[in-house]
C-alpha positions as CSV (number, residue, x, y, z in Angstrom):
1,X,76.8,101.5,84.8
2,X,77.4,104.6,83.1
3,X,80.8,105.2,81.2
4,X,82.5,108.3,81.8
5,X,81.4,108.2,86.0
6,X,83.2,109.0,89.0
7,X,81.7,105.1,89.7
8,X,83.4,103.6,86.7
9,X,86.7,105.4,87.4
10,X,87.0,103.7,91.3
11,X,86.0,100.1,90.1
12,X,88.1,100.2,87.4
13,X,90.9,102.2,89.9
14,X,90.3,99.4,92.7
15,X,90.7,96.5,90.4
16,X,93.6,97.5,88.0
17,X,96.6,97.5,91.3
18,X,95.1,94.0,91.9
19,X,95.3,92.7,88.6
20,X,98.5,94.5,88.6
21,X,100.5,92.8,91.9
22,X,98.9,90.0,90.3
23,X,100.7,89.8,86.9
24,X,104.1,91.4,88.3
25,X,104.7,88.3,90.8
26,X,103.4,86.5,88.6
27,X,106.1,87.8,86.5
28,X,108.8,88.0,89.1
29,X,107.9,84.5,89.4
30,X,108.6,82.9,86.8
31,X,111.8,84.7,86.0
32,X,112.9,83.3,88.9
33,X,111.8,79.7,87.6
34,X,114.1,80.8,84.7
35,X,116.3,81.8,87.1
36,X,116.8,84.8,84.9
37,X,117.0,86.6,88.4
38,X,118.1,85.9,91.8
39,X,115.9,84.1,94.6
40,X,114.3,86.1,96.9
41,X,116.4,86.1,100.9
42,X,114.9,87.5,103.5
43,X,116.7,90.6,103.3
44,X,115.3,91.5,99.6
45,X,111.4,90.2,100.5
46,X,111.0,93.2,102.2
47,X,112.2,96.1,99.4
48,X,110.5,92.7,96.5
49,X,107.3,93.4,98.5
50,X,107.6,97.1,98.9
51,X,108.3,97.5,95.2
52,X,106.0,94.9,94.1
53,X,103.2,96.8,95.9
54,X,104.1,100.3,94.6
55,X,104.0,99.0,90.8
56,X,100.9,97.9,90.8
57,X,99.5,101.2,91.9
58,X,100.9,102.9,89.3
59,X,99.0,100.8,87.1
60,X,96.4,102.9,87.6
61,X,97.8,105.0,84.9
62,X,96.7,103.0,82.5
63,X,93.1,103.1,83.2
64,X,93.9,106.7,83.8
65,X,95.5,106.9,79.9
66,X,92.4,105.1,78.7
67,X,90.0,107.8,80.5
68,X,91.7,110.5,79.2
69,X,91.9,109.2,75.6
70,X,88.1,108.9,75.2
71,X,87.5,112.2,77.0
72,X,86.3,110.9,79.7
73,X,86.7,113.1,83.2
74,X,84.7,111.8,85.1
75,X,85.9,108.1,85.0
76,X,89.3,110.2,85.2
77,X,88.1,111.6,88.3
78,X,86.8,108.1,89.5
79,X,90.7,106.7,89.5
80,X,92.1,109.5,92.0
81,X,90.5,108.0,95.0
82,X,91.7,105.0,95.2
83,X,94.6,105.6,93.5
84,X,95.2,108.3,96.4
85,X,94.0,105.2,99.1
86,X,96.5,102.9,98.2
87,X,99.3,105.7,97.6
88,X,98.7,106.3,101.7
89,X,98.5,103.3,102.8
90,X,101.4,102.6,101.4
91,X,103.2,105.1,102.3
92,X,101.4,103.9,105.9
93,X,102.6,100.6,105.6
94,X,105.7,101.7,104.4
95,X,107.0,104.8,105.8
96,X,109.1,104.4,108.9
97,X,111.4,102.0,106.4
98,X,111.7,104.5,104.5
99,X,111.8,108.2,106.0
100,X,112.1,106.5,109.7
101,X,109.2,107.7,111.2
């Protein structure tokens, strides 16, 4: 696979949020087990999940910055497509809670 291609960006943009979600969830669970953070209650579990998903989507900034530093413009364009899809899915899932629609 060519490094500076839209396909490379799409693959990175699809994988990075999943890895980011797993990493941040692991950190949250570890901090909870160590007693640094409070345990999740029923009233805060939805907020915590919503935040985890949003932070995972923001993890696409990492490959975006990496591609920018290497001047791989086509790969940067590829990262945008999955990011927009993930963001639209986030708004679709949590928009009712946040915006009241």
